[in-house]
C-alpha positions in Angstrom: 20.9 -12.8 14.1 17.9 -14.9 13.2 14.8 -13.7 11.4 12.9 -13.7 14.7 15.5 -11.3 16.2 15.2 -8.7 13.5 13.6 -5.4 14.5 10.8 -5.8 11.9 10.2 -9.5 12.6 6.7 -8.9 14.0 5.7 -7.3 10.7 6.8 -10.1 8.4 3.7 -11.3 6.5 5.5 -14.2 4.8 9.1 -15.4 5.0 9.4 -15.9 1.3 10.6 -19.5 1.4 7.6 -20.6 -0.7 7.2 -18.4 -3.8 3.5 -19.3 -4.2 2.7 -18.5 -0.6 4.6 -15.2 -0.9 2.5 -14.3 -4.0 -0.7 -15.0 -2.1 0.5 -12.8 0.8 1.4 -10.0 -1.5 -1.9 -10.2 -3.5 -5.1 -8.4 -2.8 -5.0 -5.0 -1.0 -1.3 -4.7 -0.8 0.9 -1.9 -2.3 4.5 -3.2 -2.8 7.6 -1.3 -3.8 7.3 -2.4 -7.5 3.8 -0.9 -7.5 5.0 2.3 -5.9 7.7 2.6 -8.6 4.9 3.1 -11.2 3.0 5.7 -9.1 3.8 9.0 -11.0 0.5 10.9 -11.2 -2.6 11.2 -9.0 -4.7 11.5 -12.2 -3.8 7.9 -13.1 -5.1 6.3 -9.9 -7.9 4.4 -11.7 -5.4 2.9 -14.1 -3.1 1.8 -11.3 -6.0 0.1 -9.5 -7.1 -1.6 -12.8 -3.5 -2.8 -13.4 -3.3 -4.2 -9.8 -6.6 -6.1 -10.2 -5.7 -7.4 -13.7 -2.2 -8.6 -12.8 -2.7 -10.4 -9.5 -0.7 -13.5 -10.6 2.2 -11.7 -12.4 5.5 -13.1 -11.3 8.1 -11.7 -13.6 9.5 -12.0 -17.1 12.7 -13.1 -18.8 14.6 -10.0 -17.7 13.4 -10.0 -14.0 14.2 -13.8 -13.8 17.7 -13.1 -15.2 18.1 -10.3 -12.6 17.2 -12.8 -9.9 20.0 -15.0 -11.0 22.5 -12.2 -10.6 21.1 -11.1 -7.2 23.3 -13.3 -5.0 26.4 -12.0 -6.6 25.4 -8.4 -6.1 24.5 -9.0 -2.5 27.8 -10.8 -1.9 29.7 -7.9 -3.4 28.0 -5.5 -1.1 28.3 -7.8 1.9 24.5 -7.7 2.6 22.4 -10.6 3.7 19.7 -11.6 1.2 16.0 -11.2 2.1 12.8 -12.9 0.7 10.5 -11.8 3.5 7.4 -9.6 2.8 7.4 -6.9 5.4 4.5 -4.5 6.1 4.7 -0.9 7.3 4.2 -0.3 11.0 1.6 2.3 10.1 -0.4 0.6 7.3 -0.8 -3.1 6.8 -1.5 -2.7 3.1 1.9 -1.0 2.5 4.5 -3.7 2.0 7.9 -4.5 0.5 10.4 -7.2 0.0 13.9 -5.6 -0.1 16.4 -7.8 -1.9 18.7 -7.5 1.2 18.1 -6.6 4.8 20.8 -6.5 7.5 21.3 -5.3 11.0 24.8 -4.3 12.2 26.3 -2.7 15.2 25.9 0.7 13.5 22.3 0.3 12.4 20.1 -1.4 9.8 20.2 -1.2 6.0 18.5 -2.7 3.0 19.5 -3.5 -0.5 17.9 -3.3 -3.9 19.5 -5.2 -6.8 19.0 -4.5 -10.5 20.2 -6.1 -13.7 20.5 -3.6 -16.6 20.4 -5.3 -19.9 22.3 -3.6 -22.7 22.3 -0.3 -20.7 24.9 1.9 -19.1 23.4 3.9 -16.2 24.7 6.2 -13.4 22.2 5.2 -10.8 18.5 4.6 -10.2 15.8 5.7 -12.6 13.0 7.8 -11.4 10.8 4.8 -10.8 13.6 3.1 -8.9 14.0 6.1 -6.6 10.3 5.6 -5.8 10.9 1.9 -5.2 13.8 2.6 -2.8 11.8 5.2 -1.1 8.9 2.8 -0.6 11.3 0.3 1.1 12.4 3.0 3.5 8.8 3.9 4.1 7.7 0.3 4.9 10.9 -0.6 6.9 11.6 2.6 8.9 14.3 0.7 10.8 16.5 1.0 7.7 19.0 3.9 7.8 19.9 3.5 4.2 19.4 1.3 1.1 22.4 0.0 -0.9 21.3 0.2 -4.6 23.4 -2.3 -6.5 23.4 -3.0 -10.2 25.1 -4.9 -12.9 25.3 -3.8 -16.6 24.8 -6.9 -18.7 25.7 -7.6 -22.3 25.6 -10.8 -24.4 28.9 -12.6 -24.8 29.1 -13.3 -28.5 31.0 -16.5 -27.9 28.7 -18.1 -25.4 25.4 -16.3 -26.0 25.1 -15.7 -22.3 24.6 -12.4 -20.3 27.9 -11.3 -18.7 28.9 -8.2 -16.8 30.2 -5.3 -18.9 32.4 -4.2 -15.9 34.6 -6.2 -13.6 32.4 -5.5 -10.6 28.8 -4.5 -9.9 28.1 -0.8 -9.4 26.5 0.6 -6.3 25.1 3.7 -4.6 24.3 4.2 -0.9 21.0 6.0 -0.6 20.3 7.6 2.8 16.8 8.0 4.3 17.1 11.8 4.2 18.2 11.9 0.5 16.3 14.8 -1.2 15.3 12.6 -4.2 13.9 9.9 -1.8 11.9 12.4 0.1 10.6 14.2 -3.0 9.3 11.0 -4.6 7.8 9.7 -1.4 5.9 13.0 -1.0 4.3 12.2 -4.4 3.8 8.5 -3.9 2.2 8.5 -0.5 -1.1 10.1 -1.4 -1.3 8.1 -4.6 -0.7 4.8 -2.8 -3.3 5.7 -0.1 -5.9 6.3 -2.7 -5.0 3.2 -4.7 -5.2 1.1 -1.6 -8.6 2.6 -0.6 -10.0 1.7 -4.1 -8.4 -1.8 -4.0 -10.1 -2.5 -0.7 -13.4 -1.3 -2.0 -13.2 -3.4 -5.2 -12.2 -6.5 -3.3 -14.9 -6.1 -0.8 -17.4 -5.7 -3.6 -16.1 -8.9 -5.2 -16.5 -10.8 -1.9 -20.1 -9.6 -1.6 -21.1 -10.8 -5.1 
């Protein structure tokens, strides 16, 4: 199945083949999954807006870049096709996400979210990661589930390189109707709506200056 055949193909804002173009497409009045992961309190909306306006060109750090290097191995382990496309919600053009994996099978569609945990042992997503997964399900309603995949990395004392603590990545299948997903989405939606409203107003003001 090609990109053009995917159920969400008409909503792809950028195919992700050029990182700089992807960053431009995601900038401005767009709320992505990594933004939604931080949306915990309505009282902090002004701070979320300020953070978005101040960090328009942020593209990661050492740990996120290291996680990107491990991503193909995690996707291969789960048997899910990688994805770089920026996909918007069918209901709101400003709500977007780029799931790490996106796949259509005979039984339905699913996404993937990959994480590298540095010097940590975890049992599943953090609260922010539940919001992030929920936002992917929100923006890509064709997904029935998200496969949350993670590696726990430690430094090999002999090589100085990050290596997996376990023999294989860990994973958790998160269904759309999961209680945690729905509970976090109920909190995130109104916050994201207000943040997007204020972002649009701020950017419109800038354009008019």
